[in-house]
C-alpha positions as CSV (number, residue, x, y, z in Angstrom):
1,X,-9.5,55.8,23.7
2,X,-9.8,51.6,23.2
3,X,-12.9,51.8,26.1
4,X,-15.2,54.4,23.6
5,X,-14.4,53.0,20.0
6,X,-15.1,49.0,21.3
7,X,-18.4,51.4,23.0
8,X,-19.2,53.2,19.8
9,X,-19.2,50.2,18.1
10,X,-21.1,47.5,20.2
11,X,-24.0,50.1,18.8
12,X,-23.4,49.8,15.1
13,X,-26.4,47.2,13.5
14,X,-24.7,43.4,14.5
15,X,-24.1,42.7,10.4
16,X,-22.6,45.8,10.0
17,X,-20.4,45.0,12.6
18,X,-19.5,41.9,11.0
19,X,-18.4,43.4,8.3
20,X,-16.7,46.3,10.0
21,X,-14.6,43.8,12.0
22,X,-14.0,41.7,8.7
23,X,-12.5,44.1,7.4
24,X,-10.3,45.4,10.0
25,X,-8.8,41.7,10.8
26,X,-8.3,41.4,6.8
27,X,-6.7,44.9,6.8
28,X,-4.6,44.3,9.5
29,X,-3.6,40.7,9.2
30,X,-2.7,41.6,4.9
31,X,-0.9,44.9,6.0
32,X,1.6,42.3,8.7
33,X,2.4,39.9,5.7
34,X,3.3,42.0,3.3
35,X,5.6,44.1,6.0
36,X,7.5,40.4,6.8
37,X,7.8,39.8,2.9
38,X,9.6,43.2,2.2
39,X,11.2,42.7,5.3
40,X,12.9,39.1,4.1
41,X,13.5,40.5,0.6
42,X,15.5,43.6,1.4
43,X,17.2,42.2,4.1
44,X,18.5,39.1,1.5
45,X,18.9,40.8,-1.0
46,X,21.6,43.1,1.1
47,X,23.4,40.0,2.7
48,X,22.6,37.1,-0.7
49,X,21.7,38.7,-4.5
50,X,24.0,42.1,-3.9
51,X,27.1,40.6,-2.1
52,X,26.8,37.2,-4.5
53,X,27.2,39.4,-7.1
54,X,30.3,42.0,-6.2
55,X,32.1,40.5,-4.3
56,X,34.8,38.2,-4.8
57,X,33.2,33.9,-4.3
58,X,36.2,33.0,-1.7
59,X,35.1,37.0,0.4
60,X,30.9,35.9,-0.1
61,X,31.9,32.9,1.2
62,X,33.3,34.0,4.5
63,X,30.0,36.6,4.3
64,X,27.4,34.2,4.2
65,X,28.6,31.6,6.7
66,X,29.2,34.5,8.9
67,X,25.1,35.6,8.4
68,X,23.4,32.8,7.8
69,X,25.2,31.3,11.3
70,X,24.5,34.3,12.7
71,X,21.0,34.2,12.4
72,X,20.2,30.8,13.3
73,X,21.5,31.3,16.6
74,X,19.4,34.1,17.3
75,X,16.2,32.6,15.6
76,X,16.8,29.9,17.4
77,X,17.3,31.9,20.5
78,X,14.1,33.3,20.8
79,X,11.7,30.3,20.1
80,X,14.0,28.4,22.6
81,X,13.3,31.2,25.1
82,X,10.6,33.2,24.0
83,X,7.9,31.0,22.2
84,X,8.3,27.4,20.6
85,X,5.4,27.5,19.0
86,X,6.5,29.9,16.6
87,X,8.6,26.6,14.8
88,X,8.4,25.5,12.0
89,X,5.9,26.4,8.6
90,X,3.1,27.9,11.6
91,X,0.2,26.9,10.1
92,X,-0.6,23.3,12.1
93,X,-0.3,25.6,15.8
94,X,-2.8,27.9,14.2
95,X,-5.3,25.1,13.0
96,X,-4.9,23.6,16.5
97,X,-6.0,26.9,18.0
98,X,-9.0,27.7,16.2
99,X,-9.8,24.0,16.5
100,X,-8.5,23.5,19.9
101,X,-8.6,27.4,21.9
102,X,-11.1,28.7,19.7
103,X,-9.3,30.9,17.3
104,X,-7.6,32.6,20.9
105,X,-3.5,32.7,20.3
106,X,-1.4,35.2,22.2
107,X,0.5,38.7,19.8
108,X,3.8,36.7,21.4
109,X,3.4,34.2,19.1
110,X,3.3,37.0,16.0
111,X,5.7,38.9,17.1
112,X,8.5,36.1,17.5
113,X,7.2,34.6,14.4
114,X,8.2,37.9,12.5
115,X,11.3,38.2,13.7
116,X,12.5,34.7,13.7
117,X,11.1,33.5,10.2
118,X,12.0,37.3,9.0
119,X,15.5,37.3,9.9
120,X,15.9,33.0,9.0
121,X,14.9,33.6,5.7
122,X,15.9,36.9,4.5
123,X,19.4,35.2,6.1
124,X,19.8,32.3,3.9
125,X,17.8,29.8,5.4
126,X,15.9,27.1,2.7
127,X,12.0,27.6,4.0
128,X,9.2,29.7,3.0
129,X,7.5,32.3,3.9
130,X,3.8,31.5,3.7
131,X,3.2,29.4,6.9
132,X,4.9,32.1,8.9
133,X,2.2,35.0,6.7
134,X,-0.6,32.7,7.8
135,X,0.1,32.0,11.5
136,X,0.9,36.1,11.4
137,X,-1.7,37.5,10.1
138,X,-4.2,34.9,11.9
139,X,-2.7,36.1,15.3
140,X,-3.1,39.2,15.1
141,X,-7.0,38.9,13.2
142,X,-7.0,37.8,16.6
143,X,-5.2,39.6,19.1
144,X,-7.2,42.6,17.3
145,X,-10.7,40.6,18.0
146,X,-9.6,40.2,21.3
147,X,-8.6,45.0,21.8
148,X,-12.1,44.9,20.1
149,X,-14.0,43.1,22.8
150,X,-14.6,40.0,21.0
151,X,-15.0,36.6,23.9
152,X,-12.3,34.7,23.7
153,X,-14.6,31.5,22.9
154,X,-15.9,33.4,19.9
155,X,-12.4,34.2,17.7
156,X,-12.3,31.6,15.2
157,X,-14.1,33.4,12.4
158,X,-11.1,36.8,13.4
159,X,-8.3,33.6,13.1
160,X,-9.9,32.4,10.1
161,X,-10.3,35.2,8.0
162,X,-6.6,36.3,9.2
163,X,-5.3,33.6,8.1
164,X,-6.9,34.3,4.3
165,X,-5.9,38.2,4.3
166,X,-2.3,37.0,4.7
167,X,-1.3,34.0,2.7
168,X,-4.0,36.7,0.1
169,X,-0.7,38.5,1.0
170,X,1.5,35.9,0.2
171,X,1.2,34.6,-2.6
172,X,-1.1,37.7,-4.4
173,X,-3.3,34.9,-4.6
174,X,-6.6,35.5,-2.8
175,X,-8.6,32.5,-4.3
176,X,-6.0,29.8,-3.2
177,X,-6.4,31.5,0.3
178,X,-9.9,30.9,0.5
179,X,-9.4,27.7,-0.9
180,X,-6.5,26.3,1.2
181,X,-8.0,28.1,4.5
182,X,-11.7,26.1,4.1
183,X,-9.4,22.5,2.7
184,X,-6.9,22.5,5.3
185,X,-7.4,25.0,8.8
186,X,-11.6,24.9,8.5
187,X,-11.4,21.4,6.5
188,X,-14.6,21.7,5.0
189,X,-15.3,23.7,2.0
190,X,-19.3,25.0,2.8
191,X,-18.6,26.6,6.2
192,X,-19.7,29.1,7.7
193,X,-16.4,30.8,7.9
194,X,-16.5,31.5,4.3
195,X,-18.2,34.6,4.2
196,X,-15.8,35.8,6.7
197,X,-12.8,34.7,4.3
198,X,-13.6,35.3,1.5
199,X,-13.8,39.1,2.1
200,X,-10.8,39.0,4.1
201,X,-9.0,37.3,1.3
202,X,-10.3,40.1,-1.2
203,X,-8.7,42.8,1.2
204,X,-5.8,40.8,1.6
205,X,-4.9,41.3,-2.5
206,X,-6.2,44.5,-2.4
207,X,-3.2,45.6,0.5
208,X,-0.5,43.6,-1.8
209,X,-2.2,45.4,-5.2
210,X,-1.2,49.2,-3.5
211,X,2.0,48.5,-1.2
212,X,3.6,45.9,-4.1
213,X,1.7,46.3,-7.2
214,X,-0.3,43.9,-9.0
215,X,1.9,41.9,-10.6
216,X,1.7,37.9,-10.2
217,X,4.5,36.2,-8.0
218,X,6.5,34.9,-11.7
219,X,6.4,36.8,-14.6
220,X,5.7,34.8,-17.3
221,X,5.7,36.0,-21.0
222,X,1.8,34.6,-23.2
223,X,1.8,31.3,-24.1
224,X,0.4,29.8,-26.2
225,X,-2.2,26.6,-26.3
226,X,0.2,23.8,-25.7
227,X,0.9,21.0,-28.0
228,X,-0.7,17.0,-26.9
229,X,3.4,16.4,-26.4
230,X,3.0,18.4,-22.5
231,X,0.5,16.0,-21.9
232,X,1.8,12.8,-22.8
233,X,5.3,14.1,-20.8
234,X,2.9,15.7,-17.5
235,X,1.6,12.1,-15.7
236,X,6.2,11.3,-15.0
237,X,6.9,15.4,-14.2
238,X,3.6,14.8,-11.3
239,X,4.9,11.9,-10.4
240,X,8.3,12.7,-10.4
241,X,7.6,15.9,-8.5
242,X,5.0,13.7,-5.7
243,X,7.8,11.7,-5.6
244,X,10.1,14.7,-4.1
245,X,7.5,15.7,-2.2
246,X,7.1,12.5,-0.9
247,X,10.9,12.3,0.2
248,X,11.3,15.7,1.5
249,X,8.0,14.9,4.1
250,X,8.9,11.1,5.6
251,X,12.6,12.5,5.9
252,X,11.8,16.2,7.9
253,X,9.3,14.7,10.3
254,X,12.0,11.5,10.5
255,X,14.5,14.5,11.3
256,X,12.2,16.3,13.2
257,X,11.6,13.4,15.3
258,X,14.6,12.3,15.6
259,X,15.9,15.6,17.0
260,X,13.2,16.1,19.5
261,X,14.9,13.7,21.1
262,X,18.5,15.3,21.3
263,X,19.3,16.0,25.1
264,X,23.6,17.4,24.6
265,X,22.1,20.1,21.8
266,X,20.2,22.7,23.1
267,X,17.0,23.3,20.5
268,X,18.4,26.9,20.1
269,X,21.5,25.1,18.4
270,X,19.9,23.9,16.2
271,X,18.3,25.7,13.4
272,X,22.4,26.6,13.7
273,X,22.8,23.5,12.5
274,X,20.6,23.3,9.4
275,X,22.2,26.8,8.5
276,X,25.5,25.0,8.2
277,X,23.9,22.6,6.3
278,X,22.4,25.1,4.2
279,X,25.5,27.2,3.8
280,X,27.7,24.3,2.6
281,X,25.4,22.8,-0.4
282,X,24.1,26.5,-1.6
283,X,28.4,27.5,-1.8
284,X,28.7,24.1,-3.5
285,X,26.3,24.8,-6.1
286,X,27.0,29.0,-5.8
287,X,30.9,28.7,-6.8
288,X,30.6,27.1,-9.8
289,X,26.9,28.6,-11.3
290,X,27.2,31.9,-9.6
291,X,23.6,30.6,-8.4
292,X,22.1,31.5,-4.6
293,X,18.7,29.4,-5.1
294,X,19.8,26.8,-1.9
295,X,19.8,30.1,0.0
296,X,16.4,31.4,1.2
297,X,13.0,31.6,-1.1
298,X,15.1,30.3,-4.6
299,X,12.3,32.4,-6.3
300,X,14.8,34.3,-8.0
301,X,16.1,31.1,-9.3
302,X,13.1,29.7,-10.2
303,X,12.4,32.7,-12.0
304,X,14.7,31.7,-14.8
305,X,13.9,27.9,-14.1
306,X,9.5,29.2,-15.3
307,X,11.7,31.3,-17.9
308,X,13.9,28.2,-20.1
309,X,17.3,29.8,-18.7
310,X,18.0,26.9,-16.6
311,X,20.3,24.3,-17.9
312,X,18.6,20.5,-16.7
313,X,21.8,19.1,-14.5
314,X,22.0,22.7,-13.2
315,X,18.1,21.7,-12.6
316,X,19.3,18.3,-10.5
317,X,22.0,20.0,-8.8
318,X,19.6,22.3,-7.5
319,X,16.9,20.2,-6.8
320,X,19.0,17.9,-4.8
321,X,21.0,20.4,-3.3
322,X,17.2,22.4,-2.0
323,X,15.8,19.3,-0.4
324,X,18.6,18.7,1.1
325,X,19.0,21.8,2.7
326,X,14.9,22.5,3.2
327,X,15.1,19.2,5.4
328,X,17.7,20.1,7.1
329,X,16.6,23.9,8.1
330,X,12.7,22.6,8.4
331,X,13.5,19.3,10.3
332,X,16.3,20.9,13.2
333,X,13.4,24.0,14.1
334,X,13.9,26.5,11.5
335,X,11.2,29.1,11.6
336,X,9.1,28.9,7.8
337,X,6.9,27.9,5.3
338,X,7.2,24.6,3.0
339,X,5.1,26.2,0.3
340,X,8.3,27.6,-1.5
341,X,10.6,25.0,-0.9
342,X,8.2,22.5,-2.0
343,X,7.0,25.0,-5.3
344,X,10.7,24.8,-6.1
345,X,11.5,20.7,-5.9
346,X,8.5,20.9,-8.3
347,X,9.8,23.5,-10.5
348,X,13.0,22.4,-11.1
349,X,12.0,18.5,-11.2
350,X,9.6,20.1,-14.3
351,X,13.2,21.5,-15.8
352,X,14.9,18.6,-15.5
353,X,11.5,16.1,-17.4
354,X,10.5,18.4,-19.9
355,X,15.0,17.9,-20.9
356,X,14.6,14.3,-20.9
357,X,11.6,14.2,-22.1
358,X,12.8,16.4,-25.5
359,X,14.8,14.5,-26.7
360,X,12.1,11.6,-27.7
361,X,9.1,14.1,-28.5
362,X,8.7,17.6,-30.0
363,X,8.5,19.8,-26.9
364,X,7.9,22.9,-28.2
365,X,8.8,26.4,-25.6
366,X,4.6,26.3,-24.1
367,X,4.9,22.8,-23.5
368,X,8.5,23.5,-21.6
369,X,6.6,25.6,-19.6
370,X,3.7,24.1,-18.3
371,X,5.9,20.9,-17.5
372,X,7.5,23.1,-15.4
373,X,4.3,25.0,-13.6
374,X,2.9,21.4,-13.9
375,X,5.4,19.8,-11.2
376,X,5.3,22.4,-8.1
377,X,1.7,22.3,-8.4
378,X,1.9,17.9,-8.4
379,X,5.0,19.1,-5.6
380,X,3.0,21.4,-3.3
381,X,-0.2,19.3,-4.0
382,X,1.8,16.1,-2.7
383,X,2.8,17.8,0.4
384,X,0.1,19.4,1.8
385,X,-2.8,17.2,0.6
386,X,-4.7,20.1,-1.3
387,X,-5.1,19.7,-4.7
388,X,-7.7,22.7,-5.5
389,X,-5.3,25.5,-3.3
390,X,-2.1,24.0,-5.7
391,X,-4.2,24.5,-8.7
392,X,-5.4,27.9,-8.0
393,X,-2.1,29.4,-6.8
394,X,0.1,28.3,-9.3
395,X,-2.6,29.9,-11.6
396,X,-2.7,33.3,-9.6
397,X,0.9,33.6,-9.6
398,X,1.4,32.7,-13.1
399,X,-2.4,34.9,-14.6
400,X,-2.4,32.1,-17.6
401,X,-5.3,30.6,-18.1
402,X,-3.8,28.0,-21.0
403,X,-1.7,26.2,-17.9
404,X,-5.4,24.5,-16.5
405,X,-5.5,21.3,-17.9
406,X,-2.2,20.9,-17.3
407,X,-2.3,21.5,-13.7
408,X,-5.8,19.8,-13.4
409,X,-3.8,16.5,-14.7
410,X,-1.0,16.9,-12.4
411,X,-2.7,17.4,-9.2
412,X,-4.4,14.1,-10.4
413,X,-1.1,12.2,-10.6
414,X,0.3,13.6,-7.4
415,X,-2.5,12.5,-5.5
416,X,-2.9,9.3,-6.2
417,X,0.9,9.0,-5.5
418,X,1.2,10.7,-2.4
419,X,-2.0,9.5,-0.5
420,X,-0.9,5.7,-1.0
421,X,2.4,6.6,0.5
422,X,1.6,9.7,2.6
423,X,-1.9,9.0,3.5
424,X,-1.8,11.7,5.8
425,X,-0.7,15.4,5.0
426,X,2.8,17.2,6.0
427,X,0.6,19.6,9.1
428,X,-1.5,16.5,10.5
429,X,1.4,14.5,11.3
430,X,3.4,17.6,12.1
431,X,0.6,17.7,14.9
432,X,1.0,14.2,15.7
433,X,4.5,14.3,16.4
434,X,4.0,17.4,18.8
435,X,0.6,14.4,20.2
436,X,-2.2,15.8,19.5
437,X,-4.8,14.0,17.3
438,X,-7.3,16.0,15.3
439,X,-9.3,14.0,15.5
440,X,-10.5,14.5,18.8
441,X,-10.6,18.1,18.5
442,X,-12.1,18.8,15.3
443,X,-15.9,17.8,15.6
444,X,-17.6,15.1,13.6
445,X,-19.6,16.4,11.0
446,X,-21.9,14.0,10.3
447,X,-24.1,11.4,12.6
448,X,-22.2,7.8,11.2
449,X,-18.7,10.4,12.7
450,X,-20.3,10.4,15.7
451,X,-21.5,7.4,16.9
452,X,-18.3,6.2,15.3
453,X,-16.0,8.3,18.0
454,X,-15.2,6.0,21.3
């Protein structure tokens, strides 16, 4: 059957076959990302949200300890025994495969990533789903290209299209997916693969709309035009959020480098240490407040922060707890992304700044929301150093055009701070830790760069 399908497709005109292949890549990658997202939500709801509301708190503490310990050990077992390259975010690994292996990446990477990340994040580890969605989408599309008869040295288009579709499906944000793949993976806004990336992102958004609905990730009430008071405070908010991102990047990479040298603790057991740190911090917040935002994605509490339903002292406590938990989970070998945690850090930085700044200048409801989403964009932009992606992802996740000028200002401030304190973005530092210098892998695009090569 497969040979017959490949034979039929080979008879189709080249341009038509090109479009058909991209559509197939986009559908396969986005379906995998949507199923991955639904699985995480189902596991987290069954293990944390429902028990946290229905059970006595001591019983829930014991249940959550058992769950997070079990998923951490299982995740560590899958990663150490079957696919070590599925650890972490997955975006640096996919970028390396795109440039070094022409986009060819084996299917078992996606399978291990799906279960290790899905069980880990759904089971309470403080990590995000976007990095795994990108790696799963790119790997599924690359494997599908192989099944369709595409040679190994010609799978970059499939890899890029699958990554874009996976990210578009994960956040329901096709424009941000296009910008991120061009900025981070392809490193070229004028890439010849732009058409493939754009079409695959649109397909990813359509699949998400069909299966999950067209609602944005965060539902905000329609806000008025913010006043100048919010723009006065925005540099302080963006600076605070960018510093939180810098602390996250430096501490996480330092812990990751140190843990690689540990000989007495096998890699299989290191995610358990991150899980236990997360449980202790999560319980420290849960017992007095009833909030479970330290666990998993934290989107429920982040949504509450966006509607100004979180007091600033609680926001500061949750920010510190979530920051330490995420550093531990990622730095100790967990499988998950960094987008969602950094959106959480930045949003709660915005809550703190809006509360403290409101004592000096009057802020209305729209001003406060702008500071929260500005913090989200600033923190994410500081870590990945992709300001266009950070701005677009917040805009598409909220569907509020009035936020755009504030997001642009937040992005400017965060890039100034981040590039002075961390010259290289998070993903590039991960690859350098693993012994990969992308300057020796990504070909230069101008004559001067070619001449300067050793």
